[in-house]
N, CA, C, O and the ligand as a Tripos MOL2 file, in Angstrom:
@<TRIPOS>MOLECULE
protein
  229   227    58     0     0
PROTEIN
NO_CHARGES

@<TRIPOS>ATOM
      1 N         -74.6810  -24.4140  -19.6990 N.3       1 MET1
      2 CA        -76.0360  -23.7450  -19.0080 C.3       1 MET1
      3 C         -75.7560  -22.8980  -17.8200 C.2       1 MET1
      4 O         -75.3150  -23.3510  -16.7640 O.2       1 MET1
      5 N         -76.0340  -21.6430  -18.0400 N.am      2 LYS2
      6 CA        -75.8770  -20.7720  -16.9640 C.3       2 LYS2
      7 C         -76.8030  -20.9650  -15.9880 C.2       2 LYS2
      8 O         -77.9200  -21.4420  -16.1860 O.2       2 LYS2
      9 N         -76.2920  -20.5420  -14.7420 N.am      3 CYS3
     10 CA        -77.2010  -20.5340  -13.5170 C.3       3 CYS3
     11 C         -78.2830  -19.2930  -13.6500 C.2       3 CYS3
     12 O         -78.0170  -18.1140  -13.8840 O.2       3 CYS3
     13 N         -79.5520  -19.8800  -13.4390 N.am      4 PRO4
     14 CA        -80.5170  -18.8870  -13.5300 C.3       4 PRO4
     15 C         -80.5110  -17.8300  -12.4270 C.2       4 PRO4
     16 O         -81.1010  -16.7560  -12.5390 O.2       4 PRO4
     17 N         -79.7950  -18.2070  -11.3380 N.am      5 ASN5
     18 CA        -79.7860  -17.2910  -10.3150 C.3       5 ASN5
     19 C         -78.6260  -16.2690  -10.2540 C.2       5 ASN5
     20 O         -78.8460  -15.1260   -9.8530 O.2       5 ASN5
     21 N         -77.4910  -16.6320  -10.6150 N.am      6 CYS6
     22 CA        -76.3920  -15.9260  -10.3840 C.3       6 CYS6
     23 C         -75.6290  -15.5310  -11.8930 C.2       6 CYS6
     24 O         -74.9190  -14.5490  -12.1080 O.2       6 CYS6
     25 N         -75.9800  -16.5200  -12.7670 N.am      7 GLY7
     26 CA        -75.4400  -16.3050  -14.2720 C.3       7 GLY7
     27 C         -74.0780  -17.0650  -14.4420 C.2       7 GLY7
     28 O         -73.4740  -16.9990  -15.5120 O.2       7 GLY7
     29 N         -73.5860  -17.8050  -13.3520 N.am      8 ASN8
     30 CA        -72.3180  -18.4580  -13.3000 C.3       8 ASN8
     31 C         -72.4090  -19.5530  -14.2890 C.2       8 ASN8
     32 O         -73.5050  -20.0840  -14.4680 O.2       8 ASN8
     33 N         -71.3320  -19.9600  -14.9760 N.am      9 ARG9
     34 CA        -71.4810  -21.2420  -15.8250 C.3       9 ARG9
     35 C         -70.8420  -22.3780  -15.1590 C.2       9 ARG9
     36 O         -70.7340  -23.4130  -15.8170 O.2       9 ARG9
     37 N         -70.3830  -22.3500  -13.9040 N.am     10 GLU10
     38 CA        -69.6350  -23.3120  -13.1840 C.3      10 GLU10
     39 C         -70.8060  -24.4120  -12.4070 C.2      10 GLU10
     40 O         -70.8060  -24.5990  -11.1910 O.2      10 GLU10
     41 N         -71.6750  -25.0070  -13.2630 N.am     11 SER11
     42 CA        -72.7040  -25.6960  -12.7030 C.3      11 SER11
     43 C         -72.2340  -26.9900  -12.8500 C.2      11 SER11
     44 O         -71.4120  -27.2120  -13.7390 O.2      11 SER11
     45 N         -72.7220  -28.1240  -11.9270 N.am     12 VAL12
     46 CA        -72.3800  -29.4070  -12.2050 C.3      12 VAL12
     47 C         -73.7390  -30.1950  -12.3200 C.2      12 VAL12
     48 O         -74.7900  -29.7520  -11.8600 O.2      12 VAL12
     49 N         -73.6520  -31.1380  -12.8320 N.am     13 GLU13
     50 CA        -74.7610  -32.1540  -13.0090 C.3      13 GLU13
     51 C         -74.6840  -32.9480  -11.6120 C.2      13 GLU13
     52 O         -73.6120  -33.4380  -11.2580 O.2      13 GLU13
     53 N         -75.7240  -33.0520  -10.9090 N.am     14 ILE14
     54 CA        -75.7710  -34.1660   -9.8650 C.3      14 ILE14
     55 C         -76.3840  -35.2670  -10.1540 C.2      14 ILE14
     56 O         -77.2540  -35.3390  -11.0210 O.2      14 ILE14
     57 N         -76.0050  -36.1820   -9.4870 N.am     15 ASP15
     58 CA        -76.5700  -37.7780   -9.6440 C.3      15 ASP15
     59 C         -77.7260  -37.7210   -8.7280 C.2      15 ASP15
     60 O         -77.5570  -37.4690   -7.5350 O.2      15 ASP15
     61 N         -78.9420  -37.9530   -9.2530 N.am     16 THR16
     62 CA        -80.1960  -37.8130   -8.4480 C.3      16 THR16
     63 C         -80.9430  -39.1440   -8.4980 C.2      16 THR16
     64 O         -82.1280  -39.2270   -8.1750 O.2      16 THR16
     65 N         -80.2140  -40.1830   -8.9140 N.am     17 HIS17
     66 CA        -80.8900  -41.3660   -9.0340 C.3      17 HIS17
     67 C         -81.2920  -42.0240   -7.7540 C.2      17 HIS17
     68 O         -82.1170  -42.9370   -7.7960 O.2      17 HIS17
     69 N         -80.7130  -41.5860   -6.4830 N.am     18 SER18
     70 CA        -80.8310  -42.0600   -5.3270 C.3      18 SER18
     71 C         -81.7970  -41.2170   -4.6210 C.2      18 SER18
     72 O         -82.3480  -41.6600   -3.6140 O.2      18 SER18
     73 N         -82.0650  -39.9830   -5.0790 N.am     19 GLU19
     74 CA        -83.2110  -39.4180   -4.6110 C.3      19 GLU19
     75 C         -84.6110  -39.3940   -5.3410 C.2      19 GLU19
     76 O         -85.4130  -38.5010   -5.0650 O.2      19 GLU19
     77 N         -84.8530  -40.1820   -6.0920 N.am     20 GLY20
     78 CA        -85.9880  -40.5090   -6.7780 C.3      20 GLY20
     79 C         -86.2910  -39.4470   -7.9190 C.2      20 GLY20
     80 O         -87.4510  -39.4860   -8.3300 O.2      20 GLY20
     81 N         -85.6100  -38.6790   -8.3950 N.am     21 PHE21
     82 CA        -85.8290  -37.8480   -9.5850 C.3      21 PHE21
     83 C         -85.5400  -38.7050  -10.7530 C.2      21 PHE21
     84 O         -84.6410  -39.5450  -10.6990 O.2      21 PHE21
     85 N         -86.2920  -38.5210  -11.8440 N.am     22 SER22
     86 CA        -85.8100  -39.0250  -12.9980 C.3      22 SER22
     87 C         -85.1630  -37.9460  -13.7950 C.2      22 SER22
     88 O         -85.7000  -36.9250  -14.2240 O.2      22 SER22
     89 N         -83.8000  -38.3700  -13.9400 N.am     23 SER23
     90 CA        -82.9480  -37.2250  -14.5620 C.3      23 SER23
     91 C         -82.4140  -37.6280  -16.0830 C.2      23 SER23
     92 O         -81.4190  -37.1760  -16.6500 O.2      23 SER23
     93 N         -83.3550  -38.6000  -16.5750 N.am     24 GLU24
     94 CA        -83.0630  -39.1470  -17.8750 C.3      24 GLU24
     95 C         -83.0200  -37.9470  -19.0030 C.2      24 GLU24
     96 O         -82.0490  -37.7290  -19.7280 O.2      24 GLU24
     97 N         -84.2190  -37.2340  -19.0120 N.am     25 GLU25
     98 CA        -84.4500  -36.1330  -19.8280 C.3      25 GLU25
     99 C         -84.0730  -34.6190  -19.3520 C.2      25 GLU25
    100 O         -83.7720  -33.7050  -20.1200 O.2      25 GLU25
    101 N         -84.1410  -34.5490  -18.1180 N.am     26 CYS26
    102 CA        -84.0330  -33.2420  -17.2750 C.3      26 CYS26
    103 C         -82.9600  -33.5580  -16.3120 C.2      26 CYS26
    104 O         -83.3200  -33.9910  -15.2170 O.2      26 CYS26
    105 N         -81.5740  -33.3950  -16.5690 N.am     27 PRO27
    106 CA        -80.6140  -33.5590  -15.6600 C.3      27 PRO27
    107 C         -80.8050  -32.3310  -14.4950 C.2      27 PRO27
    108 O         -81.2520  -31.2070  -14.7220 O.2      27 PRO27
    109 N         -80.4440  -32.7430  -13.4730 N.am     28 VAL28
    110 CA        -80.5520  -31.7330  -12.4660 C.3      28 VAL28
    111 C         -79.2330  -31.0240  -12.1220 C.2      28 VAL28
    112 O         -78.2850  -31.7140  -11.7470 O.2      28 VAL28
    113 N         -79.1140  -29.7080  -12.2260 N.am     29 LYS29
    114 CA        -77.8140  -29.0950  -12.0240 C.3      29 LYS29
    115 C         -77.7610  -28.4670  -10.6770 C.2      29 LYS29
    116 O         -78.7780  -28.0820  -10.1000 O.2      29 LYS29
    117 N         -76.5730  -28.3680  -10.1880 N.am     30 GLU30
    118 CA        -76.2580  -27.4410   -9.0800 C.3      30 GLU30
    119 C         -75.0890  -26.3580   -9.4160 C.2      30 GLU30
    120 O         -74.0630  -26.6580  -10.0280 O.2      30 GLU30
    121 N         -75.3880  -25.0670   -8.9320 N.am     31 CYS31
    122 CA        -74.4010  -24.1360   -9.1970 C.3      31 CYS31
    123 C         -73.4580  -24.3090   -8.2390 C.2      31 CYS31
    124 O         -73.6710  -24.6110   -7.0650 O.2      31 CYS31
    125 N         -72.3100  -24.0930   -8.8090 N.am     32 GLY32
    126 CA        -71.0250  -24.3360   -7.8840 C.3      32 GLY32
    127 C         -70.7570  -23.0780   -7.0650 C.2      32 GLY32
    128 O         -70.0510  -23.0660   -6.0570 O.2      32 GLY32
    129 N         -71.4090  -21.9710   -7.6080 N.am     33 VAL33
    130 CA        -71.0370  -20.7590   -6.9630 C.3      33 VAL33
    131 C         -72.1070  -20.2660   -5.8050 C.2      33 VAL33
    132 O         -71.7900  -19.8430   -4.6930 O.2      33 VAL33
    133 N         -73.3170  -20.4020   -6.2710 N.am     34 CYS34
    134 CA        -74.4930  -19.9640   -5.2470 C.3      34 CYS34
    135 C         -75.2530  -21.0220   -4.6290 C.2      34 CYS34
    136 O         -75.9810  -20.8330   -3.6550 O.2      34 CYS34
    137 N         -75.0610  -22.2970   -5.2790 N.am     35 GLY35
    138 CA        -75.5680  -23.2870   -4.6100 C.3      35 GLY35
    139 C         -76.9730  -23.6300   -5.0950 C.2      35 GLY35
    140 O         -77.4900  -24.6730   -4.6950 O.2      35 GLY35
    141 N         -77.5890  -22.8680   -5.8840 N.am     36 LEU36
    142 CA        -78.9000  -23.3190   -6.5200 C.3      36 LEU36
    143 C         -78.9070  -24.5010   -7.1860 C.2      36 LEU36
    144 O         -78.0270  -24.8250   -7.9830 O.2      36 LEU36
    145 N         -80.0200  -25.2840   -6.8550 N.am     37 VAL37
    146 CA        -80.3190  -26.5650   -7.6950 C.3      37 VAL37
    147 C         -81.4580  -26.3770   -8.5890 C.2      37 VAL37
    148 O         -82.5470  -26.0480   -8.1180 O.2      37 VAL37
    149 N         -81.2930  -26.5620   -9.8590 N.am     38 TRP38
    150 CA        -82.4200  -26.6570  -10.8590 C.3      38 TRP38
    151 C         -82.3770  -27.5530  -11.9380 C.2      38 TRP38
    152 O         -81.4450  -28.3400  -12.1060 O.2      38 TRP38
    153 N         -83.3430  -27.4600  -12.6660 N.am     39 ARG39
    154 CA        -83.3110  -28.3960  -13.8440 C.3      39 ARG39
    155 C         -83.9970  -27.5470  -14.8430 C.2      39 ARG39
    156 O         -84.6520  -26.5360  -14.5900 O.2      39 ARG39
    157 N         -83.7470  -28.1390  -16.1640 N.am     40 VAL40
    158 CA        -84.3110  -27.5700  -17.1820 C.3      40 VAL40
    159 C         -85.3170  -28.6720  -17.9090 C.2      40 VAL40
    160 O         -84.9810  -29.8190  -18.2050 O.2      40 VAL40
    161 N         -86.3940  -28.1870  -18.0930 N.am     41 LYS41
    162 CA        -87.3390  -29.2440  -18.8790 C.3      41 LYS41
    163 C         -87.9800  -28.4770  -20.0710 C.2      41 LYS41
    164 O         -88.2240  -27.2710  -20.0700 O.2      41 LYS41
    165 N         -88.2190  -29.3550  -21.0950 N.am     42 MET42
    166 CA        -88.8930  -28.9510  -22.1630 C.3      42 MET42
    167 C         -90.4650  -29.0360  -22.1760 C.2      42 MET42
    168 O         -91.1130  -30.0660  -21.9940 O.2      42 MET42
    169 N         -90.8900  -27.9780  -22.3820 N.am     43 VAL43
    170 CA        -92.4560  -27.9060  -22.1450 C.3      43 VAL43
    171 C         -92.9960  -27.2800  -23.6140 C.2      43 VAL43
    172 O         -92.8550  -26.0820  -23.8600 O.2      43 VAL43
    173 N         -93.6150  -28.1920  -24.5450 N.am     44 ASN44
    174 CA        -93.8240  -27.6390  -25.8790 C.3      44 ASN44
    175 C         -92.8630  -27.0320  -26.5120 C.2      44 ASN44
    176 O         -93.0470  -25.9680  -27.1040 O.2      44 ASN44
    177 N         -91.7240  -27.6440  -26.4580 N.am     45 ASP45
    178 CA        -90.5140  -27.0100  -27.1560 C.3      45 ASP45
    179 C         -89.9250  -25.7710  -26.6150 C.2      45 ASP45
    180 O         -88.9960  -25.2160  -27.2020 O.2      45 ASP45
    181 N         -90.4410  -25.3050  -25.4960 N.am     46 ASN46
    182 CA        -89.8420  -24.3790  -24.7170 C.3      46 ASN46
    183 C         -89.1920  -24.7060  -23.5060 C.2      46 ASN46
    184 O         -89.6770  -25.5020  -22.7010 O.2      46 ASN46
    185 N         -88.1530  -24.1470  -23.3490 N.am     47 MET47
    186 CA        -87.3590  -24.4910  -22.1570 C.3      47 MET47
    187 C         -87.8990  -23.8400  -20.8940 C.2      47 MET47
    188 O         -88.2280  -22.6550  -20.8340 O.2      47 MET47
    189 N         -87.9600  -24.6340  -19.9750 N.am     48 GLU48
    190 CA        -88.5000  -24.1020  -18.6640 C.3      48 GLU48
    191 C         -87.6900  -24.3280  -17.5260 C.2      48 GLU48
    192 O         -87.3490  -25.4840  -17.2770 O.2      48 GLU48
    193 N         -87.3420  -23.4180  -16.8200 N.am     49 ILE49
    194 CA        -86.4580  -23.6800  -15.7280 C.3      49 ILE49
    195 C         -87.2240  -24.0430  -14.3100 C.2      49 ILE49
    196 O         -88.1190  -23.3360  -13.8480 O.2      49 ILE49
    197 N         -86.7770  -25.1530  -13.7420 N.am     50 ASP50
    198 CA        -87.4850  -25.7220  -12.5960 C.3      50 ASP50
    199 C         -86.4950  -25.5760  -11.3000 C.2      50 ASP50
    200 O         -85.4920  -26.2810  -11.1780 O.2      50 ASP50
    201 N         -86.8410  -24.7010  -10.4610 N.am     51 ILE51
    202 CA        -86.0010  -24.6220   -9.2950 C.3      51 ILE51
    203 C         -86.2300  -25.5960   -8.3290 C.2      51 ILE51
    204 O         -87.3550  -25.5580   -7.8310 O.2      51 ILE51
    205 N         -85.5260  -26.3970   -7.9540 N.am     52 ILE52
    206 CA        -85.5540  -27.4670   -7.0950 C.3      52 ILE52
    207 C         -85.1640  -27.0900   -5.6800 C.2      52 ILE52
    208 O         -85.7570  -27.5620   -4.7100 O.2      52 ILE52
    209 N         -84.2860  -26.3420   -5.5870 N.am     53 LYS53
    210 CA        -83.6050  -25.9260   -4.1640 C.3      53 LYS53
    211 C         -83.1570  -24.5110   -4.4650 C.2      53 LYS53
    212 O         -82.2870  -24.3220   -5.3150 O.2      53 LYS53
    213 N         -83.7200  -23.4990   -3.7970 N.am     54 PRO54
    214 CA        -83.0190  -22.0580   -3.8880 C.3      54 PRO54
    215 C         -81.7660  -21.9950   -3.3310 C.2      54 PRO54
    216 O         -81.3460  -22.7330   -2.4400 O.2      54 PRO54
    217 N         -81.1860  -21.1150   -3.8630 N.am     55 ALA55
    218 CA        -79.6820  -20.7270   -3.3030 C.3      55 ALA55
    219 C         -79.6340  -20.4520   -1.9140 C.2      55 ALA55
    220 O         -80.3870  -19.5890   -1.4620 O.2      55 ALA55
    221 N         -78.8730  -21.0500   -1.1930 N.am     56 PRO56
    222 CA        -78.7460  -20.6550    0.4130 C.3      56 PRO56
    223 C         -78.3660  -19.2190    0.4420 C.2      56 PRO56
    224 O         -77.6870  -18.7720   -0.4820 O.2      56 PRO56
    225 N         -78.7640  -18.4180    1.4730 N.am     57 GLN57
    226 CA        -78.2450  -16.8990    1.7370 C.3      57 GLN57
    227 C         -76.9600  -16.9510    2.3240 C.2      57 GLN57
    228 O         -76.3700  -15.9090    2.6110 O.2      57 GLN57
    229 ZN        -75.5670  -19.5700   -9.2900 Zn       58 ZN58
@<TRIPOS>BOND
     1     1     2 1
     2     2     3 1
     3     3     4 2
     4     3     5 am
     5     5     6 1
     6     6     7 1
     7     7     8 2
     8     7     9 am
     9     9    10 1
    10    10    11 1
    11    11    12 2
    12    11    13 am
    13    13    14 1
    14    14    15 1
    15    15    16 2
    16    15    17 am
    17    17    18 1
    18    18    19 1
    19    19    20 2
    20    19    21 am
    21    21    22 1
    22    22    23 1
    23    23    24 2
    24    23    25 am
    25    25    26 1
    26    26    27 1
    27    27    28 2
    28    27    29 am
    29    29    30 1
    30    30    31 1
    31    31    32 2
    32    31    33 am
    33    33    34 1
    34    34    35 1
    35    35    36 2
    36    35    37 am
    37    37    38 1
    38    38    39 1
    39    39    40 2
    40    39    41 am
    41    41    42 1
    42    42    43 1
    43    43    44 2
    44    43    45 am
    45    45    46 1
    46    46    47 1
    47    47    48 2
    48    47    49 am
    49    49    50 1
    50    50    51 1
    51    51    52 2
    52    51    53 am
    53    53    54 1
    54    54    55 1
    55    55    56 2
    56    55    57 am
    57    57    58 1
    58    58    59 1
    59    59    60 2
    60    59    61 am
    61    61    62 1
    62    62    63 1
    63    63    64 2
    64    63    65 am
    65    65    66 1
    66    66    67 1
    67    67    68 2
    68    67    69 am
    69    69    70 1
    70    70    71 1
    71    71    72 2
    72    71    73 am
    73    73    74 1
    74    74    75 1
    75    75    76 2
    76    75    77 am
    77    77    78 1
    78    78    79 1
    79    79    80 2
    80    79    81 am
    81    81    82 1
    82    82    83 1
    83    83    84 2
    84    83    85 am
    85    85    86 1
    86    86    87 1
    87    87    88 2
    88    87    89 am
    89    89    90 1
    90    90    91 1
    91    91    92 2
    92    91    93 am
    93    93    94 1
    94    94    95 1
    95    95    96 2
    96    95    97 am
    97    97    98 1
    98    98    99 1
    99    99   100 2
   100    99   101 am
   101   101   102 1
   102   102   103 1
   103   103   104 2
   104   103   105 am
   105   105   106 1
   106   106   107 1
   107   107   108 2
   108   107   109 am
   109   109   110 1
   110   110   111 1
   111   111   112 2
   112   111   113 am
   113   113   114 1
   114   114   115 1
   115   115   116 2
   116   115   117 am
   117   117   118 1
   118   118   119 1
   119   119   120 2
   120   119   121 am
   121   121   122 1
   122   122   123 1
   123   123   124 2
   124   123   125 am
   125   125   126 1
   126   126   127 1
   127   127   128 2
   128   127   129 am
   129   129   130 1
   130   130   131 1
   131   131   132 2
   132   131   133 am
   133   133   134 1
   134   134   135 1
   135   135   136 2
   136   135   137 am
   137   137   138 1
   138   138   139 1
   139   139   140 2
   140   139   141 am
   141   141   142 1
   142   142   143 1
   143   143   144 2
   144   143   145 am
   145   145   146 1
   146   146   147 1
   147   147   148 2
   148   147   149 am
   149   149   150 1
   150   150   151 1
   151   151   152 2
   152   151   153 am
   153   153   154 1
   154   154   155 1
   155   155   156 2
   156   155   157 am
   157   157   158 1
   158   158   159 1
   159   159   160 2
   160   159   161 am
   161   161   162 1
   162   162   163 1
   163   163   164 2
   164   163   165 am
   165   165   166 1
   166   166   167 1
   167   167   168 2
   168   167   169 am
   169   169   170 1
   170   170   171 1
   171   171   172 2
   172   171   173 am
   173   173   174 1
   174   174   175 1
   175   175   176 2
   176   175   177 am
   177   177   178 1
   178   178   179 1
   179   179   180 2
   180   179   181 am
   181   181   182 1
   182   182   183 1
   183   183   184 2
   184   183   185 am
   185   185   186 1
   186   186   187 1
   187   187   188 2
   188   187   189 am
   189   189   190 1
   190   190   191 1
   191   191   192 2
   192   191   193 am
   193   193   194 1
   194   194   195 1
   195   195   196 2
   196   195   197 am
   197   197   198 1
   198   198   199 1
   199   199   200 2
   200   199   201 am
   201   201   202 1
   202   202   203 1
   203   203   204 2
   204   203   205 am
   205   205   206 1
   206   206   207 1
   207   207   208 2
   208   207   209 am
   209   209   210 1
   210   210   211 1
   211   211   212 2
   212   211   213 am
   213   213   214 1
   214   214   215 1
   215   215   216 2
   216   215   217 am
   217   217   218 1
   218   218   219 1
   219   219   220 2
   220   219   221 am
   221   221   222 1
   222   222   223 1
   223   223   224 2
   224   223   225 am
   225   225   226 1
   226   226   227 1
   227   227   228 2
@<TRIPOS>SUBSTRUCTURE
     1 MET1         2 RESIDUE 1 A MET
     2 LYS2         6 RESIDUE 1 A LYS
     3 CYS3        10 RESIDUE 1 A CYS
     4 PRO4        14 RESIDUE 1 A PRO
     5 ASN5        18 RESIDUE 1 A ASN
     6 CYS6        22 RESIDUE 1 A CYS
     7 GLY7        26 RESIDUE 1 A GLY
     8 ASN8        30 RESIDUE 1 A ASN
     9 ARG9        34 RESIDUE 1 A ARG
    10 GLU10       38 RESIDUE 1 A GLU
    11 SER11       42 RESIDUE 1 A SER
    12 VAL12       46 RESIDUE 1 A VAL
    13 GLU13       50 RESIDUE 1 A GLU
    14 ILE14       54 RESIDUE 1 A ILE
    15 ASP15       58 RESIDUE 1 A ASP
    16 THR16       62 RESIDUE 1 A THR
    17 HIS17       66 RESIDUE 1 A HIS
    18 SER18       70 RESIDUE 1 A SER
    19 GLU19       74 RESIDUE 1 A GLU
    20 GLY20       78 RESIDUE 1 A GLY
    21 PHE21       82 RESIDUE 1 A PHE
    22 SER22       86 RESIDUE 1 A SER
    23 SER23       90 RESIDUE 1 A SER
    24 GLU24       94 RESIDUE 1 A GLU
    25 GLU25       98 RESIDUE 1 A GLU
    26 CYS26      102 RESIDUE 1 A CYS
    27 PRO27      106 RESIDUE 1 A PRO
    28 VAL28      110 RESIDUE 1 A VAL
    29 LYS29      114 RESIDUE 1 A LYS
    30 GLU30      118 RESIDUE 1 A GLU
    31 CYS31      122 RESIDUE 1 A CYS
    32 GLY32      126 RESIDUE 1 A GLY
    33 VAL33      130 RESIDUE 1 A VAL
    34 CYS34      134 RESIDUE 1 A CYS
    35 GLY35      138 RESIDUE 1 A GLY
    36 LEU36      142 RESIDUE 1 A LEU
    37 VAL37      146 RESIDUE 1 A VAL
    38 TRP38      150 RESIDUE 1 A TRP
    39 ARG39      154 RESIDUE 1 A ARG
    40 VAL40      158 RESIDUE 1 A VAL
    41 LYS41      162 RESIDUE 1 A LYS
    42 MET42      166 RESIDUE 1 A MET
    43 VAL43      170 RESIDUE 1 A VAL
    44 ASN44      174 RESIDUE 1 A ASN
    45 ASP45      178 RESIDUE 1 A ASP
    46 ASN46      182 RESIDUE 1 A ASN
    47 MET47      186 RESIDUE 1 A MET
    48 GLU48      190 RESIDUE 1 A GLU
    49 ILE49      194 RESIDUE 1 A ILE
    50 ASP50      198 RESIDUE 1 A ASP
    51 ILE51      202 RESIDUE 1 A ILE
    52 ILE52      206 RESIDUE 1 A ILE
    53 LYS53      210 RESIDUE 1 A LYS
    54 PRO54      214 RESIDUE 1 A PRO
    55 ALA55      218 RESIDUE 1 A ALA
    56 PRO56      222 RESIDUE 1 A PRO
    57 GLN57      226 RESIDUE 1 A GLN
    58 ZN58       229 GROUP 0 **** ****
């Protein structure tokens, strides 16, 4: 999964159970390069990108 902000592939899945997210179907990813936090959800069989935390400047 490429980062939707910078396109880097070095994203990591972060454990969000302690933060109240349900990550069963939509794992939350954090970009290792720009710091963007997002997840991908399926809406009517379409992938939709949900930005949780914008990349810090
Ligand atoms: Zn990025």
